[in-house]
N, C-alpha and C positions, 0 to 999 in steps of 0.2 A: 882502046877504042870502045865506044858504047856497044852494049849487047842488045840486040833486037830480038824479042820473043814473038813468034808467030801468034796472030790474033786468037786462033782457036785454043791454043795452050793457055793463053792469058785468061780466057773465059773459064776454062776448066779449073785453073789454079784459084781463081777468085771464088768459084763455087765451093771448092774444097775448104777454103779459109772460112767461108760463111757457115758451112756445116759444122766445122770444128768449133767455131765460136758458139753456135747454138748448143752443141753438145756440152761444152764446158759450162755454159750458163745453166744448163739443166742440172748439172751436178752440184751447183751452189744453191743453198736455200735462200729464197727471197726473204726480205724483211718480214713479210706477212707470214711466210712459212715458219720462220724462226719464232715468231710470236705464238703461232699455233702450238709448237712444241712445248713452250713454256705453259701455255694454257692447258695442255693435256696433263701436266704434272699436278696442277691444282686449279680450282675454279670456285667461284661463289656465284650464286644466282638467287633470284626470288621467284616464288611460285604462288599461284592463287588457288590451286586445287590440289587435294581435296579441301584444303583450307589455306589461308595465307601463311607462308613460312619463308624463311631464308635458310639456305643450305650452303655450306662450304665443304669441299671434298679434296682429298689429296690421294694420289695413287701410291700403292705400296712400292712401285718401282722408283718413284721420286724419293721416298724415304730411305731407300737402299743406296741412294747416291750421296755424294759429298756436298751437294748444293742445298739440300733441304733437310730440316730436322724438326720433328715434332717434340715440343718441350713443355714441361710444367713450370709455372712460376708462382712464387708465393711472397717471399720476403726480399726486401732491398739488400743488395750485397754490401751497402755502405753502413747500414744501421740495424739490420735484421728485423726491421718493422715490416708489417704487411704492405705490399705494394698498393692494394686496394683498387686501383683503376688501370685501365688500358694505357692511359697517358703516362702514368708512372712506369709501367712496364716498358713502354717504348723508350723512355728516357734512359733506362738501364742497359739497353742493347748497345753493343759496340758499333762504331761507324761502318764496320764491314758487314753488318747484318741489318735486315729489315723484317718487319712483321707482316706477313701476308694476310693472316686472319687469326682471330682468337675468340674464345668465349670462356665464361665461367665454368669451372671444372669439378663442381661438386658442392656438397653442403658444408656449412661452417657454423661455428658458434658465435657468441656475441663479441669475441675477440678476433674474429675473422680467421680463426684456426680451423683446419679441416677436422671433421668428426669421424671420418673413415680412413682406411688404410691409405697412406700417402708416402710415395718414394720419389725423391728428387735427386737426380744424378747419383743413384745408388744409395743415397742416405735415407734411412727410415725416419720420417717425420712423425708418423702416427701408425701404430700397430694395426693389424687386420682386426676389424670389429665384427665379431660373430655373435654378439648379444642379441637377444630378442627385445622388442620394445614397441613403442608407438611411433606414428609418423610415417612419412613416405620412405625414409631410409630403411625402416624395419619391415616394410611390406615385402616379406620374403617370397621368392628369392631375390636378394640384391646381388650386386656384382662389382667387378673391378675392370676398369679400362687401364691396360698396362702394355708396355713394350720394353724390349731389351735393348742392348747397346747397338744392335744392328738395325734397329727401327722396325722390328717385326711386331706389329700391333695386334693385340687380342682383347676380347671382352670375355671374362670368365666369371662364372658364378662363384660367390665368395668361399663357400665350403670346398668347392672343387679346387680353387686356387690354393687354399690352405693345404690341401693334400699335396699339390704340386710343389709348394714351397718346402714342405716337410721332407720330401725325398730329393729336393734339389733340382726338380724338373723345370721349375720356373725361376728365372733370375731377372726380376724387373729392374730396369734402369730408371724408369718413371712409372708411377702407378697412382691412380685415384679411385677410391671406392665410393659408390653412391647407390641409391636404390629408389625404386625397385628396378629390376631388369624389365625391359620393355618387350623384347623378343628373346626367347631361349630356344636355341636349336630349331629355328623356323616356326616356333609357336608363340602366340601372344601370351603374356603373363596370365596364368589361370585365374587370378583374382580380379581381373579387369572386367567391368560390366559394359557391354555394348550400349546399354541404355542409360549410362550414368549422366547425371546433370551437373557433376562437379567439373566446371570448366575453368582452366587457368592457363596462363602463358607457361610454356614448358620448353626446355631444351635438353638435348641428349645427343648420343653418338652411336653409330652403327658400323659394323664391319660388313661390307657388302660384297655380293658375289662378283661384281664387275672389277674387283681389285682395288676398290677405293675405301677409305675411311671417311665417313660422312658425318658432319656435325650439323644439327638442325636446331633452329630457334623459331618457335612459332610466333607469328605476328598477330595472332588473335587467340583468345582463350579456347582451349580444346580439352577434351576428356583424355584420360590415360589411354583408353581403348583406341580412340581415333589417332592419337599420337603414335601408339605402337603399330597400328595398322599401316600408317604411312611408311614406317621402316620396313615392315614385312611385305606389304603388297606393292607399294610404289617404288621404293628404293631397293627392294630385294636384299635386305640385310638379315641373315639368319640369326645374328645376335646383335642386340642393341640395348643400351643402358640409359636410363633417365639420369640426368646430372642435377638439375634443380628446376625450380619453377617460380611463378609469381613474380615478385619484385626482384628476385635474384637472377632471372634470365637476362643475359647480357651477351652482346655480340659486337665484335670489331671486324669489319670487312669493308675497307675503303673502296674496293673495286665495285661494290654495289651500294656505296654511300651509307654504310652502317657504322655508327660509332657511339655506342651507349656510354653514358657518363656515370654509371652506377658504381657503387663500392662493392667489392666481393672478396672472397678468400682466394683459394688457388685458382689459377687460370691456365688454360691449355692453349697453345699457339703454334702456328707453323712459321718457323724462322727460315728465311732465305738468305743465303750468303751472296753478297753483292759481287758481281764480276768486275774485276779491275782491268781496265783497258791499258795496255802498255804501248807507249809511243816510241 
């Protein structure tokens, strides 16, 4: 026979079901919230002050995960020729990976080979360069952007890194050397002139206090001092390294509609592993 539930109990039960549904919904991230979590791992943006620039950053937490990896790229796996362009780099990635952003990663010679210390997947491509000379690379101190297998990224002055390598304290999985250093232990490079009129497009990288590694590409010519001051004062990066400048500055950041078509040597890029949906 049918079971009749008193009206007051029916209303109470209905209310309880509604509360439970709301509670369960609150435990599940909405599509917007899920997108925000990804955005917190890395992001790219454009700024107009103190000068026009584009910046991409990735959190150290993301690099410690299995989903993201910061990598250096130089030669094609098929023929060992320099990749040269972001498009060629993208073509070499497996279908399970995508390129979140990338930029040129240091100075190179007329054969697009790096002129400074370069390590790619543990293999030394170019030895640490401690020589004195002319040009930006030798505006000492210069430094090395490097990270180990666990994704722990550092920027270290070249002679200091040489000591660490000698005693086995540093074990780079990837490394790229360039110069000059922009910011050294919270101080702007001592040779930079605040009144300099030498203005060029510039790009570089900084290790910042908020737990991000930030890559910056100026969208207008700037002096070394102003470029370094951006990392020190605006981005709060105690250590930052100049990568290159002039016609060599290049950025790939589709999320902010940046895709330079220049040719370059070694490139640094954030690779994201695609999530495969199982049905």
